[in-house]
C-alpha atoms as one frame of an Amber mdcrd trajectory, in Angstrom:
protein
   6.017  -7.859  -9.209   9.452  -9.020  -8.098  12.187  -6.369  -8.119  15.806
  -7.450  -7.728  18.835  -5.173  -7.317  22.482  -6.232  -7.344  25.197  -3.724
  -6.506  28.854  -4.401  -7.248  32.037  -2.376  -7.089  32.821   0.427  -4.726
  36.018   0.866  -2.777  35.709  -2.513  -1.023  34.325  -4.381  -4.040  31.550
  -6.006  -2.006  28.528  -7.375  -3.871  25.107  -6.797  -2.366  21.852  -8.343
  -3.607  18.313  -7.709  -2.383  14.805  -8.239  -3.703  11.302  -7.052  -2.964
   8.060  -8.743  -3.979   5.314  -6.140  -4.289   2.494  -8.695  -4.446  -0.114
  -7.910  -1.815   1.626  -4.767  -0.559  -0.485  -1.696   0.079   2.142   0.414
  -1.702   2.516  -1.927  -4.711   1.355   0.744  -7.187   4.010   3.157  -5.963
   6.747   0.496  -6.283   5.576  -0.485  -9.776   5.506   3.107 -11.044   8.995
   3.711  -9.683  10.221   0.455 -11.246   8.842   1.366 -14.681  10.533   4.775
 -14.514  13.838   3.161 -13.542  13.627   0.668 -16.415  13.015   3.385 -18.992
  16.502   4.881 -18.645  18.511   1.663 -18.190  21.062   0.013 -20.452  20.986
  -3.523 -21.817  24.687  -3.943 -21.028  26.744  -2.524 -18.155  27.727   1.083
 -18.901  31.205   2.390 -18.097  31.451   3.504 -14.505  33.979   5.462 -12.507
  36.839   4.086 -10.378  35.473   2.782  -7.078  31.921   3.567  -8.204  28.984
   1.205  -7.942  27.488  -0.767 -10.838  23.869  -1.909 -10.579  21.793  -4.643
 -12.193  18.042  -4.193 -11.799  15.733  -7.062 -12.735  11.999  -6.529 -12.801
  10.006  -9.500 -13.988  11.765 -10.761 -17.114  13.586  -7.498 -17.926  17.089
  -6.627 -16.717  18.821  -3.280 -17.032  22.222  -1.997 -15.956  23.267   1.407
 -14.630  26.230   2.918 -12.818  27.200   5.746 -10.528  27.299   8.661 -10.993
  24.862   8.556 -13.927  21.744   7.255 -12.213  18.365   8.824 -12.856  16.348
   9.989  -9.857  14.021   6.991 -10.320  16.909   4.528 -10.458  18.530   6.035
  -7.365  15.227   5.948  -5.437  14.405   2.367  -6.474  17.905   1.075  -5.699
  17.864   2.753  -2.302  14.444   1.367  -1.388  15.177  -2.184  -2.507  18.558
  -2.304  -0.779  16.969  -0.920   2.395  13.745  -2.945   2.504  14.652  -6.042
   0.523  15.470  -9.473   1.815
């Protein structure tokens, strides 16, 4: 499973993009469960955010969702953090 996260906005307005491919990873099941939970609460279009807040686009396989600070679910926050930290 390929998980892509793009983050835009914030005070500096810098865009950041990372992705993780879970294929062959020992923790693939954990990533996939977290990804499914994050998808469940996403929006098909970008939701309104807050000034200087971050907007996120999460693409998993052929499905893309949008979410924004400060209204992220725990699963979305965890997935975004992991992908931005570990992704290439």
